[in-house]
Each structure stands twice: as C-alpha cells, then as structure tokens.
N, C-alpha and C positions, 0 to 999 in steps of 0.2 A: 419405375417407382412413381406412384401417384402423388399429386400435390399434397394430399392429406398426410401420406406417409412422410414426405419431406418436412412438412411443418411439425409433425410430432417429433421427428428426429432432431430438428433444430432446437425445439423447446427442451428436449431431454438433455441437451448439451449445455444449456445455459445454467450458470451457477447462481445461487442466492446471495444476498448481501452478507450474511455472516461468513459464508465460505470465501467470498471475495476479500473480506477483511483479513481472514487468516492466511490466505494464499499470498496476498500483497505483502504482509509483514514477513512471512517465512521466506519467500523468494528474495526479497530485498536483503534480508539479514544474511542469507546464504551468499549472495553476490558481494556484499560489502564486508562481510565478516565482522559485523557490528551487532551489538545487542539491540533488538527492537524495543522501543519504549512503549509506544501505543500507536493506534490508528486514530488520527484526529478527524478524518473526513473520508467518506466514501460516496461516490456518485455513479449512477448507471449512465452509460453513454450509448450511442448507436453501435459502437464497436465492442462494447463490453463494460469495463469499469475503470474509474480512476480512483485512487486513494492517496491520502496524505499520511505518510508514515513517519513517526518520530523515532530516531535512533540515537544511541549513545555513541558518539564518535571517539571521545577521549575520556576515560575514567580519571577523576581527580578526587583528592581528599581535601576538604569535605566534599561530599557528592553534589552539593549545590554549585560547585565550581566545575563540574563535568561539562564537557562540550557536547551539545546536542545538535542535531540537524533534522530538518524537515525535508522529506523527499516526496515528490509527486510521482506516483507509480501508475502505469497503464497496464491493464489486463485485458485479454481477449474474452470472448463469451464463455470460454472453457476454463478461464482462470489462469492462463499462462501469461507470465510477464512479457510484455512487448516493448516497454520503454520505461525509463526512469530519469529524473533529474533532481538535483538538490536545489531547493528553493530558498532555504534559509539556514543559518547557523547561529547558535546562541548558547549562553550559559544556562545550565539547568535551572538555577534559581532565579532567572530573569523572567519577567512577565511583559506582555505587550502593553503599550500605552495607547489605548484607543478612546 
C-alpha cells in the first residue's frame, strides 16, 4: 500500500463533528441507561474527539428537580467510545454562577 493510499484510508475513517456529537450521546446513554439531555461541548483531539454530554440521572417531579450529570466522553477517530467520566452532578433547574 502506498503512502497516498494509507492517507486516503485514514481520512475516510475520520468522522465529522455532528457524527461525533451523536455517537458520544448515544453510546454514553447505552452504557449508563440514562436519557441523554444534550451535548454541551465537542472538541477534536489528536486521538479523535472529546465531548461533554449532559444526562438525566434521576427523574423527579417537577422536572426542575431532576438530577442531571455532565460526563466527559472520549471517542477515537472512528467514533467509538474509549473512555468516560462524570465531571459534575446538579439539579436540572440550577444554573452555574460565573
């Protein structure tokens, strides 16, 4: 295989940002069995992508009292989940004070 063929092959396996967002959310939801709320950040890295995914960990009534969590998710260049960690837990109705 020539260098050109290898480079084209590597490029064709790299996913785009919208696909990275969808895959991060879907794979984390499958692992945690929690409803994904949103993807609040996505960044390209040397090894693929990182994304911050918000999930509903505990449904409450009213929904502003539901317990949410932020997870940092790492994906490889093909969009496969390689790692995740919970970075924050909060009530849905709560905002950050910055």
